[in-house]
Each structure stands twice: as structure tokens, then as C-alpha cells.
MDAnalysis code that builds the backbone (N, CA, C; Angstrom):
import MDAnalysis as mda
import numpy as np

u = mda.Universe.empty(444, n_residues=148, atom_resindex=np.repeat(np.arange(148), 3), trajectory=True)
u.add_TopologyAttr("name", ["N", "CA", "C"] * 148)
u.add_TopologyAttr("resid", np.arange(1, 149))
u.add_TopologyAttr("resname", ["MET", "SER", "THR", "PRO", "GLN", "PRO", "VAL", "VAL", "ALA", "ARG", "PRO", "ASP", "GLY", "SER", "THR", "PRO", "PRO", "SER", "THR", "TRP", "ILE", "ASP", "ARG", "LEU", "ILE", "GLN", "ARG", "ALA", "LEU", "ALA", "VAL", "SER", "VAL", "THR", "ALA", "ILE", "VAL", "THR", "ALA", "ILE", "CYS", "LEU", "LEU", "VAL", "LEU", "LEU", "PHE", "MET", "LEU", "ALA", "ASP", "ARG", "HIS", "THR", "THR", "GLY", "GLY", "GLU", "ILE", "ASP", "GLY", "VAL", "ILE", "VAL", "ALA", "GLY", "LEU", "GLY", "VAL", "LEU", "THR", "GLY", "ILE", "LEU", "SER", "LEU", "ALA", "PHE", "LEU", "GLY", "GLY", "THR", "GLY", "ARG", "SER", "ARG", "GLY", "ALA", "LEU", "GLY", "ILE", "LEU", "VAL", "VAL", "LEU", "TRP", "LEU", "ALA", "VAL", "ALA", "ILE", "GLY", "GLY", "LEU", "SER", "GLY", "TYR", "HIS", "ASP", "HIS", "SER", "LEU", "ALA", "VAL", "THR", "ALA", "ALA", "SER", "ALA", "ASP", "LEU", "ARG", "ALA", "ARG", "PRO", "SER", "PHE", "ALA", "PRO", "LEU", "LEU", "PHE", "SER", "VAL", "LEU", "GLY", "LEU", "ILE", "GLY", "GLY", "ALA", "ALA", "LEU", "LEU", "VAL", "ARG", "ARG", "ARG"])
u.atoms.positions = np.array([
    [51.531, -26.286, 8.576],
    [50.786, -25.903, 8.682],
    [48.993, -26.930, 8.845],
    [48.416, -26.081, 9.335],
    [46.962, -26.814, 8.737],
    [46.400, -26.778, 8.246],
    [45.824, -27.771, 7.826],
    [44.694, -27.797, 6.251],
    [43.139, -27.556, 6.956],
    [42.993, -26.466, 7.003],
    [41.399, -25.955, 7.175],
    [40.460, -27.343, 6.984],
    [39.604, -27.486, 8.110],
    [38.462, -28.468, 8.170],
    [37.374, -28.177, 7.565],
    [36.837, -28.697, 6.545],
    [35.401, -28.382, 6.015],
    [34.399, -28.655, 7.490],
    [33.690, -27.475, 6.363],
    [32.611, -27.201, 8.143],
    [31.362, -28.382, 6.895],
    [31.093, -29.200, 8.883],
    [30.306, -30.371, 8.524],
    [28.969, -29.893, 8.887],
    [27.968, -30.839, 7.386],
    [26.606, -30.212, 8.121],
    [25.745, -30.681, 8.896],
    [25.303, -30.474, 9.617],
    [23.600, -30.936, 10.564],
    [22.946, -31.770, 9.750],
    [22.334, -32.694, 10.671],
    [21.331, -33.517, 10.533],
    [20.012, -33.226, 9.204],
    [19.577, -31.692, 9.474],
    [19.283, -31.191, 8.938],
    [19.325, -30.442, 7.541],
    [20.811, -30.210, 7.303],
    [20.927, -29.702, 6.197],
    [21.656, -28.434, 6.313],
    [21.326, -27.938, 7.581],
    [22.130, -26.790, 7.358],
    [23.608, -26.974, 8.165],
    [24.483, -25.258, 8.125],
    [25.537, -25.257, 8.705],
    [25.666, -24.773, 10.053],
    [25.914, -25.834, 10.677],
    [26.485, -24.584, 12.113],
    [27.400, -23.088, 11.883],
    [26.898, -22.159, 12.647],
    [27.745, -20.900, 12.431],
    [29.321, -21.733, 13.526],
    [30.789, -20.875, 12.676],
    [32.078, -21.154, 12.462],
    [31.954, -21.321, 13.892],
    [31.974, -19.613, 14.267],
    [32.903, -19.161, 16.160],
    [31.815, -18.822, 16.765],
    [32.083, -18.291, 17.842],
    [31.579, -17.615, 18.713],
    [31.317, -16.227, 18.277],
    [31.809, -15.199, 17.309],
    [31.525, -14.280, 16.936],
    [30.188, -14.644, 15.894],
    [29.737, -15.529, 15.393],
    [29.162, -15.492, 14.107],
    [27.639, -16.175, 15.120],
    [28.053, -16.637, 15.928],
    [26.935, -17.024, 16.636],
    [26.175, -15.718, 17.562],
    [26.980, -14.668, 18.074],
    [26.681, -14.296, 18.296],
    [25.771, -12.585, 18.134],
    [26.232, -12.934, 15.789],
    [26.124, -11.272, 15.304],
    [24.109, -12.345, 15.282],
    [24.213, -13.516, 14.729],
    [22.937, -14.254, 14.723],
    [21.789, -13.474, 15.709],
    [22.660, -13.658, 17.029],
    [21.486, -13.363, 18.041],
    [20.955, -12.308, 18.286],
    [22.138, -11.224, 18.180],
    [22.309, -9.637, 18.113],
    [21.334, -9.771, 17.446],
    [21.472, -10.474, 15.659],
    [20.413, -10.027, 14.477],
    [18.930, -9.899, 15.248],
    [18.860, -10.948, 15.399],
    [16.898, -11.712, 15.798],
    [17.211, -10.533, 16.213],
    [17.702, -10.941, 17.761],
    [17.173, -9.366, 18.983],
    [16.363, -7.903, 18.335],
    [17.359, -7.581, 17.913],
    [17.171, -6.434, 17.183],
    [15.907, -6.326, 16.225],
    [15.912, -7.309, 15.573],
    [14.216, -7.255, 14.148],
    [13.603, -7.623, 15.616],
    [13.389, -8.376, 16.189],
    [11.949, -8.904, 17.366],
    [11.638, -7.486, 17.800],
    [12.963, -6.581, 18.216],
    [13.212, -5.491, 18.829],
    [12.308, -3.772, 18.007],
    [12.375, -4.658, 17.174],
    [12.192, -3.528, 15.929],
    [10.436, -3.330, 16.242],
    [10.774, -4.893, 15.551],
    [9.103, -5.048, 15.597],
    [8.354, -4.939, 16.376],
    [8.580, -5.640, 17.717],
    [7.413, -4.727, 18.438],
    [7.846, -3.975, 19.230],
    [8.254, -2.967, 18.817],
    [7.594, -1.435, 19.147],
    [6.745, -0.458, 17.730],
    [7.208, -0.947, 17.060],
    [6.233, -0.414, 15.544],
    [4.954, -1.222, 16.195],
    [4.732, -2.180, 16.567],
    [3.456, -2.662, 16.989],
    [3.857, -2.116, 17.891],
    [3.498, -1.903, 18.793],
    [3.460, -0.988, 20.519],
    [3.035, 0.853, 19.592],
    [3.859, 0.732, 18.875],
    [3.793, 2.322, 18.317],
    [1.857, 2.367, 17.709],
    [1.662, 1.299, 17.117],
    [0.334, 1.293, 16.132],
    [0.161, 1.285, 17.254],
    [-0.390, 0.434, 18.324],
    [-1.047, 0.668, 19.163],
    [-1.807, 1.393, 19.734],
    [-0.518, 2.064, 20.371],
    [-0.553, 3.572, 21.266],
    [-1.565, 5.109, 20.045],
    [-1.017, 4.449, 18.599],
    [-2.105, 5.248, 17.855],
    [-3.207, 5.283, 17.432],
    [-3.286, 3.881, 17.289],
    [-5.099, 3.477, 17.240],
    [-5.732, 3.970, 18.660],
    [-5.477, 3.597, 19.613],
    [-6.166, 3.663, 21.266],
    [-6.318, 5.583, 20.907],
    [-5.532, 5.968, 19.875],
    [-5.402, 7.457, 20.669],
    [-6.316, 7.970, 19.289],
    [-6.530, 7.177, 18.522],
    [-7.476, 8.226, 17.089],
    [-8.997, 7.234, 17.372],
    [-9.142, 6.712, 18.593],
    [-9.845, 6.104, 18.879],
    [-10.936, 4.684, 18.521],
    [-10.078, 4.012, 18.137],
    [-9.733, 2.615, 16.884],
    [-10.067, 1.564, 17.674],
    [-11.866, 2.422, 18.509],
    [-12.038, 1.027, 19.722],
    [-13.440, 0.874, 19.634],
    [-14.543, 1.777, 18.133],
    [-16.312, 1.385, 18.505],
    [-15.665, 0.254, 17.693],
    [-16.914, -1.170, 18.001],
    [-17.305, -2.281, 17.094],
    [-16.250, -3.020, 16.869],
    [-16.412, -3.457, 15.616],
    [-15.520, -4.128, 14.544],
    [-13.955, -3.491, 15.094],
    [-14.148, -2.627, 14.968],
    [-12.264, -1.548, 14.770],
    [-11.455, -1.901, 16.465],
    [-11.799, -2.923, 17.092],
    [-11.471, -3.216, 18.624],
    [-10.286, -4.495, 18.214],
    [-10.467, -4.851, 16.556],
    [-9.584, -6.382, 16.453],
    [-8.318, -5.530, 16.505],
    [-7.901, -4.339, 15.860],
    [-7.080, -4.028, 14.791],
    [-6.664, -3.494, 16.632],
    [-6.758, -3.110, 18.121],
    [-6.229, -3.049, 18.322],
    [-5.906, -4.418, 19.524],
    [-6.578, -5.367, 19.216],
    [-6.314, -6.337, 20.017],
    [-5.220, -7.070, 19.045],
    [-5.150, -6.864, 17.617],
    [-3.756, -7.364, 16.807],
    [-2.452, -6.448, 17.128],
    [-2.528, -5.530, 17.761],
    [-1.899, -4.944, 17.718],
    [-0.990, -5.275, 19.297],
    [-2.090, -5.481, 19.859],
    [-1.572, -6.047, 21.250],
    [-0.842, -7.678, 21.839],
    [-1.613, -8.371, 21.241],
    [-1.040, -9.425, 20.467],
    [0.071, -9.403, 20.447],
    [0.270, -8.413, 19.111],
    [1.907, -8.329, 18.250],
    [3.096, -8.353, 19.073],
    [2.169, -7.067, 20.441],
    [3.334, -6.850, 21.330],
    [3.660, -7.662, 22.958],
    [2.861, -8.193, 23.224],
    [3.100, -9.158, 23.709],
    [3.673, -10.377, 23.535],
    [3.800, -10.599, 21.845],
    [4.635, -11.324, 21.337],
    [6.000, -11.612, 20.817],
    [5.982, -9.548, 21.170],
    [7.348, -9.364, 20.875],
    [7.543, -9.476, 22.176],
    [7.453, -9.147, 23.434],
    [8.077, -9.581, 24.638],
    [8.097, -10.793, 24.957],
    [7.397, -11.587, 25.268],
    [7.721, -12.887, 24.641],
    [8.799, -13.377, 23.867],
    [8.546, -13.145, 22.804],
    [9.784, -13.542, 21.546],
    [11.630, -13.063, 22.049],
    [11.357, -11.464, 22.601],
    [12.440, -11.108, 23.496],
    [13.208, -11.684, 24.494],
    [11.908, -12.353, 25.169],
    [12.673, -13.228, 26.655],
    [13.432, -14.561, 26.281],
    [12.627, -15.395, 25.044],
    [13.047, -16.306, 24.461],
    [14.114, -16.249, 24.359],
    [14.525, -15.532, 23.209],
    [15.458, -15.023, 22.584],
    [16.894, -14.310, 23.960],
    [16.833, -14.015, 24.769],
    [17.705, -13.416, 25.706],
    [17.796, -14.738, 26.669],
    [16.770, -15.778, 26.661],
    [17.393, -16.844, 27.372],
    [17.818, -18.014, 26.401],
    [18.177, -19.148, 27.212],
    [18.989, -20.539, 25.888],
    [18.438, -20.363, 25.063],
    [16.977, -19.912, 24.260],
    [16.162, -20.550, 23.491],
    [16.129, -22.120, 22.918],
    [16.429, -22.248, 23.764],
    [16.545, -23.886, 23.402],
    [14.646, -24.909, 22.751],
    [13.551, -24.407, 24.133],
    [12.729, -25.009, 23.858],
    [12.350, -25.069, 22.659],
    [11.719, -26.088, 22.006],
    [10.962, -26.505, 20.681],
    [9.446, -25.850, 20.882],
    [9.170, -25.801, 22.016],
    [7.461, -25.476, 22.399],
    [7.308, -24.803, 22.350],
    [8.347, -24.090, 23.426],
    [7.755, -22.698, 23.166],
    [8.295, -22.299, 21.378],
    [9.164, -22.773, 21.067],
    [9.397, -21.424, 19.576],
    [8.246, -22.161, 18.939],
    [7.653, -22.667, 19.013],
    [5.921, -23.069, 18.670],
    [5.079, -22.092, 18.743],
    [4.882, -21.891, 19.867],
    [3.890, -21.189, 20.559],
    [4.247, -19.793, 19.467],
    [5.620, -19.322, 20.338],
    [5.892, -18.299, 19.284],
    [5.853, -17.724, 18.133],
    [6.056, -19.567, 17.395],
    [5.772, -18.933, 15.974],
    [4.442, -19.125, 15.409],
    [3.481, -19.396, 16.608],
    [1.444, -19.251, 16.127],
    [1.784, -17.996, 16.451],
    [1.571, -17.310, 17.782],
    [1.598, -15.993, 18.287],
    [1.667, -15.276, 16.768],
    [2.908, -15.147, 16.246],
    [3.397, -14.278, 15.281],
    [2.505, -14.402, 13.699],
    [1.989, -15.898, 13.922],
    [1.279, -16.092, 12.489],
    [-0.200, -15.588, 12.721],
    [-1.023, -15.674, 14.081],
    [-1.221, -14.896, 14.474],
    [-2.059, -13.650, 14.089],
    [-0.576, -12.454, 14.853],
    [-0.744, -11.491, 14.011],
    [-0.841, -11.588, 13.175],
    [-0.310, -11.973, 12.272],
    [-0.169, -12.300, 10.171],
    [-1.510, -12.103, 9.767],
    [-2.450, -13.443, 10.539],
    [-3.958, -13.504, 10.178],
    [-4.207, -12.427, 10.489],
    [-3.961, -11.706, 11.970],
    [-4.555, -10.980, 11.820],
    [-5.450, -9.629, 11.133],
    [-3.858, -9.488, 10.314],
    [-3.402, -7.934, 9.442],
    [-4.868, -8.947, 8.492],
    [-4.834, -9.873, 7.785],
    [-5.290, -10.680, 7.080],
    [-6.710, -9.965, 7.113],
    [-7.366, -10.253, 8.047],
    [-8.267, -9.896, 8.093],
    [-8.552, -8.982, 8.141],
    [-7.989, -7.627, 8.710],
    [-8.551, -6.278, 9.021],
    [-8.521, -5.576, 7.958],
    [-7.493, -6.252, 6.974],
    [-7.570, -5.936, 5.263],
    [-8.706, -6.109, 4.436],
    [-9.624, -7.510, 4.690],
    [-10.501, -7.605, 4.765],
    [-11.844, -6.894, 4.971],
    [-11.616, -6.171, 6.210],
    [-12.982, -5.691, 7.093],
    [-12.621, -4.251, 6.545],
    [-11.296, -3.336, 6.513],
    [-11.261, -2.190, 5.796],
    [-11.703, -1.840, 4.325],
    [-11.695, -3.150, 3.161],
    [-11.714, -3.437, 2.088],
    [-13.414, -3.501, 1.824],
    [-14.040, -3.638, 2.818],
    [-14.846, -3.335, 2.752],
    [-16.097, -1.990, 2.590],
    [-17.001, -1.709, 1.456],
    [-17.648, -0.598, 2.152],
    [-17.800, 0.039, 2.781],
    [-18.301, 1.128, 2.969],
    [-18.232, 2.221, 4.270],
    [-19.512, 2.665, 4.136],
    [-20.800, 2.402, 5.065],
    [-22.028, 2.103, 4.430],
    [-22.978, 3.030, 5.470],
    [-24.407, 3.393, 5.451],
    [-24.252, 4.063, 7.058],
    [-24.616, 3.771, 7.948],
    [-24.662, 1.884, 7.675],
    [-24.613, 1.279, 9.129],
    [-23.333, 1.211, 9.692],
    [-22.307, 1.348, 8.825],
    [-21.256, 1.528, 9.857],
    [-21.109, 2.158, 10.609],
    [-19.481, 1.612, 11.843],
    [-20.377, 2.162, 13.364],
    [-19.558, 3.876, 13.134],
    [-18.806, 3.610, 12.286],
    [-17.491, 4.580, 12.027],
    [-17.211, 5.038, 10.255],
    [-17.838, 5.755, 9.967],
    [-18.273, 6.391, 8.806],
    [-17.237, 7.562, 8.228],
    [-15.186, 7.114, 8.459],
    [-14.318, 7.574, 8.210],
    [-13.912, 6.903, 7.284],
    [-13.022, 7.062, 6.424],
    [-13.055, 6.536, 5.104],
    [-11.432, 5.152, 5.722],
    [-11.236, 4.252, 5.348],
    [-10.378, 3.042, 6.169],
    [-9.259, 3.091, 4.811],
    [-8.151, 3.368, 5.686],
    [-6.936, 2.805, 4.337],
    [-6.802, 1.305, 4.065],
    [-7.266, 0.951, 2.469],
    [-7.339, -0.935, 2.996],
    [-6.018, -1.602, 3.606],
    [-5.022, -0.886, 2.817],
    [-3.986, -1.524, 2.989],
    [-3.133, -2.125, 4.391],
    [-3.996, -0.829, 4.917],
    [-2.690, -0.293, 6.570],
    [-2.814, -1.580, 7.823],
    [-4.112, -2.779, 7.646],
    [-3.721, -3.871, 8.618],
    [-2.257, -4.281, 8.616],
    [-2.227, -4.936, 6.443],
    [-1.447, -5.488, 5.874],
    [-0.175, -4.960, 7.030],
    [0.084, -4.170, 7.605],
    [1.212, -3.669, 8.381],
    [1.265, -4.977, 9.572],
    [0.319, -5.396, 9.402],
    [0.558, -6.609, 10.841],
    [1.253, -7.837, 10.513],
    [0.643, -8.354, 8.897],
    [0.974, -9.161, 8.157],
    [2.395, -9.382, 7.978],
    [2.914, -7.997, 7.127],
    [4.732, -8.377, 7.067],
    [4.804, -8.248, 8.753],
    [4.585, -7.684, 9.526],
    [5.462, -7.612, 11.451],
    [5.785, -9.338, 11.484],
    [4.485, -9.766, 11.228],
    [4.136, -11.410, 11.881],
    [4.614, -12.078, 11.241],
    [4.996, -11.591, 9.976],
    [6.200, -12.532, 9.677],
    [7.708, -12.362, 9.162],
    [8.224, -11.161, 9.949],
    [9.090, -10.850, 9.897],
    [9.962, -11.385, 11.321],
    [8.632, -10.868, 12.816],
    [8.573, -11.518, 13.914],
    [9.142, -13.342, 13.836],
    [7.835, -14.021, 13.342],
    [8.196, -15.495, 12.543],
    [9.491, -15.581, 12.074],
    [9.726, -14.997, 11.758],
    [10.966, -15.089, 10.767],
    [12.562, -15.032, 11.492],
    [12.722, -14.046, 12.543],
    [14.070, -13.672, 13.175],
    [13.939, -14.596, 14.066],
    [12.939, -15.397, 15.136],
    [13.038, -17.061, 15.598],
    [13.516, -17.718, 15.161],
    [13.424, -18.067, 13.885],
    [13.301, -19.169, 12.832],
    [14.555, -19.683, 12.683],
    [15.177, -18.094, 12.476],
    [16.642, -17.776, 11.641],
    [17.243, -18.184, 12.914],
    [16.825, -17.405, 14.148],
    [18.086, -17.556, 15.451],
    [18.264, -19.105, 15.907],
    [16.934, -19.695, 15.541],
    [17.164, -21.447, 16.287],
    [17.669, -22.340, 14.952],
    [18.406, -21.573, 14.076],
    [19.719, -22.880, 13.237],
    [20.664, -22.331, 13.379],
])
């Protein structure tokens, strides 16, 4: 009868998945989370375009949503491949952070008072752009968790 071997830690302190099933589950989870985040960004983009969110500074929201969709598609391609390039991973994480920062910028813009000089006089939900901050952080985290 053999004794179970202890899991050896990697140099970075993390432990490798013990079986190919664990690696497969970890990859499927990262792909699923990234696909959901990408789909939400696409839905928000379509909603913004349908709601004519394209006048003046409002176009920034459309750009951030489009960046989220593009980054999600690139992330899915990265996860579908070997996913071993550190440079590509770094670029994708920076893009997800740009989406998150775009959400914070939108929050700032939405929290400003609507004046007669505003391009759009409709009420702006202050916390709505923070959705992009959450999506950007989740998208970046899915890539980093998959990398381990």
C-alpha cells in the first residue's frame, strides 16, 4: 500500500491542481465567467445604443461597453488557446482594468448635477456605471485565477 504524496508548492507559493479534472474544472470556470461577463457587456452596449446613449459625453459609456465586449472576446480566445503568454495575459488584465476605471469615470460623470446646459436632461442613475467596474474586476480576476 502506497502512502499519499504531499502536494508540492510551486515557487510562487501556490499549489498545482492535483489532477487533470481539477485543471479542466478551473479552465471551464474561467471560460464560463468570462463568457458571462462578455455577454453582460454586450447586453449593456445594445441597451445603450437602443436608448440613444450617444450624445456628447454619453458616448463614453458606449466606448467602455464596447471595450468590455472586445476584451471579453480576446479573453475567451486567450483562455481557449494555451493561455501561456504572460505578455498577452498582462495586456488583457490591463484592458479589464481600463473597463473598471471607465466604470468609475462614468460614476463620476453620472453623479454630477443635470443642468440646463447638459446635452441630456434625463435623470442619470449614479451607480449604474459601476457595473463596468465590477465586470472589469471579475473579468481580470477570471484570467488571473485561470493562470494559477
